[in-house]
ROPA-568735 format. One line per field, with one value per residue (C-alpha): residue number from 1; residue in three letters; chain; x, y, z. Coordinates in Angstrom, 2 decimals. Example, Ala and Ser with C-alpha at 12.3 -4.5 7.8 and 13.67 -1.06 7.14 Angstrom:
% ROPA-568735
seq 1  2
type ALA  SER
mol A  A
c1 12.30  13.67
c2 -4.50  -1.06
c3 7.80  7.14
This chain:
% ROPA-568735
seq 1  2  3  4  5  6  7  8  9  10  11  12  13  14  15  16  17  18  19  20  21  22  23  24  25  26  27  28  29  30  31  32  33  34  35  36  37  38  39  40  41  42  43  44  45  46  47  48  49  50  51  52  53  54  55  56  57  58  59  60  61  62
type MET  LYS  ILE  VAL  VAL  ASP  TRP  PRO  ARG  CYS  GLU  GLY  HIS  GLY  LEU  CYS  GLU  GLU  ALA  ALA  PRO  GLN  LEU  MET  HIS  LEU  ASP  ASP  GLU  GLY  GLU  LEU  VAL  VAL  ASP  VAL  GLU  ASP  VAL  ASP  ALA  ALA  ASN  LEU  GLU  ALA  ALA  LYS  ALA  ALA  VAL  ARG  VAL  CYS  PRO  VAL  ALA  ALA  LEU  ARG  LEU  ALA
mol A  A  A  A  A  A  A  A  A  A  A  A  A  A  A  A  A  A  A  A  A  A  A  A  A  A  A  A  A  A  A  A  A  A  A  A  A  A  A  A  A  A  A  A  A  A  A  A  A  A  A  A  A  A  A  A  A  A  A  A  A  A
c1 157.58  156.82  158.98  158.83  160.00  161.07  159.69  161.38  164.77  164.34  166.35  165.50  168.99  167.46  169.89  166.98  165.26  168.39  168.56  164.85  163.09  160.31  159.45  159.94  160.70  161.26  158.48  159.01  159.70  162.28  159.97  160.10  157.06  156.85  155.00  155.01  154.81  154.31  157.46  157.12  159.87  160.63  161.43  163.00  166.63  165.91  164.17  167.11  169.48  167.38  167.51  171.25  172.13  170.07  172.68  170.43  168.93  165.39  164.29  163.78  161.95  159.44
c2 175.92  178.91  180.93  184.57  187.26  190.75  192.28  195.68  193.94  191.56  192.78  189.92  188.39  184.97  182.90  181.59  180.45  178.53  176.88  176.02  176.22  173.99  176.62  179.99  181.75  185.19  186.48  188.25  191.53  190.02  189.96  186.99  184.73  182.19  179.19  177.19  179.11  176.10  174.01  170.28  167.87  167.00  170.64  171.76  171.45  173.40  176.12  176.36  176.64  179.45  181.36  180.81  182.06  185.26  188.04  190.61  188.31  188.85  185.28  183.40  180.34  180.67
c3 -118.86  -121.05  -123.40  -122.35  -124.75  -123.70  -126.91  -126.62  -126.32  -129.27  -132.26  -134.63  -134.91  -135.54  -133.50  -131.44  -134.62  -135.62  -132.18  -131.97  -135.35  -134.06  -131.42  -133.14  -136.40  -137.85  -140.07  -143.40  -141.59  -139.24  -136.23  -133.88  -133.82  -131.01  -132.41  -129.17  -125.90  -123.65  -123.82  -123.22  -122.21  -125.85  -126.68  -123.42  -124.54  -127.75  -125.74  -123.36  -126.34  -127.83  -124.55  -124.26  -127.76  -127.70  -127.91  -126.23  -123.55  -124.83  -124.05  -120.83  -119.58  -116.78
């Protein structure tokens, strides 16, 4: 699976980073950086949690 970001929707709230710090982080300017696009079985639950907590629905798994 891949993490797909709807970049225009992302507002940099950081809840996804809290849910899955091993997969993504906010840079110094508050922009989301996806460190791991291809999600393996070990990170699948964290990726699902990141998608779930995004308040603007900017993340999805494909």
